[in-house]
N, C-alpha and C positions, 0 to 999 in steps of 0.2 A: 212858486206858488205857495200860498199859505193855507194851512188847514187848522181848523179848531179841533182840538183833540181832548177826549175825556176818557176816564176809566175808573172803575170801582176799585178801591184799595184792598178789598177782601177782609176788612176789619169789621167785626160785628160785635157791637156792645149793646144792641137792642134798641137804642134810641136814635143814634146819629148814623147817617149814611155817609161813610168816608169816601171821598172821590178826589181825583186830581183832574185839573183842567188847565190847558195852556194853548198857546198859538205855536204852531210848528212851521217854520220856514223850510219847505222841502227843496227849494232851489229848482234845479232842472230834473230832479228825480221824478220818475213816473209815479202817479198816485197809487198807493197800495189798494189791493182788492180784498174783499172778504176772504178770510182764511190766511192772508199773508202774515208773516212774522216780521215784527219790527223790534230791533234792539235799541232801547233808550238807555244808553250807558250800560250798566250791568243788568237792567231789567229787560226781560224778553216778554213781548206782548204779542197778542194775536188780534187781527182786525175782526171785530164782530159785525160792524156795519159801516158803510160809506154813504153819506147823504150829500147831495148837491142841491144848493138853493140858488135859483136864478132870481136876482133882485130886479125890481121894476126900474126902468131907465130913469124915470123922473125922481125916484127915491135916491138913486145913485148920484144924480146930478145935483140934488139939493142938500145932500148930506154935509155936515160940518167937517168931515174928514174924508180922505180918499178911501173909497170902497172898491173891492173887486166886483166885477159883474156877476161872478159866480162864487159862492161861498162853499167850501168843502168842510164837512163835519165828519170826523172819524170817532167811532166808539170802539175802544179796545178792551181786551180782557187780559189779565196777567197769565203768564205761562204757569205750568204746574209747579215748577221749582219756586217761582216767586210767590205763588199763593201759599205754599207751605213754609216759606222762609221766615215768617214772623216779623216782617218789616213794620216799623212804626211810621206814623205820618211824617215825622221829622226826617227819617231816613229817605223816604220817597222824595221829599222836598230837596234834600241835599243832592241826591243823585240827579234829579231832573234839572235843578238850577245850575248845574255845572255844564249842561249841554248848550253850546253856542247857538243852536238853531231853535231854542225854546225861549219864548217870551210870555209875559202875562200869566205867570204860573200861580195857581191857587191849589193848595192841598188842604183839605179839611183836617183840622186838628193841628196843623203846623203853621197856619197863618196868624193865629190869634196872638 
């Protein structure tokens, strides 16, 4: 199963909201629940919310690409150590891009 994942990087410069977003191929793992911890490489995250979206059958059938009947969206937050770690956007990008189960990665401040 695939899940669309996002989290705030905890970087505050007053103007830009720094976030990471990606598609996570979970394989046969059970979907995490609110409060579960997920290790993404060296980053420990906690599930803030899990949202399921059931798509209309006609929409799924007429799409130009294959879509799952149910989309899963996870919003995470960084663990305490990671929030205090002073990671830069490029470091988040490097860590997440090395994970084979991650695709479509976007990290604000590292993609430009």
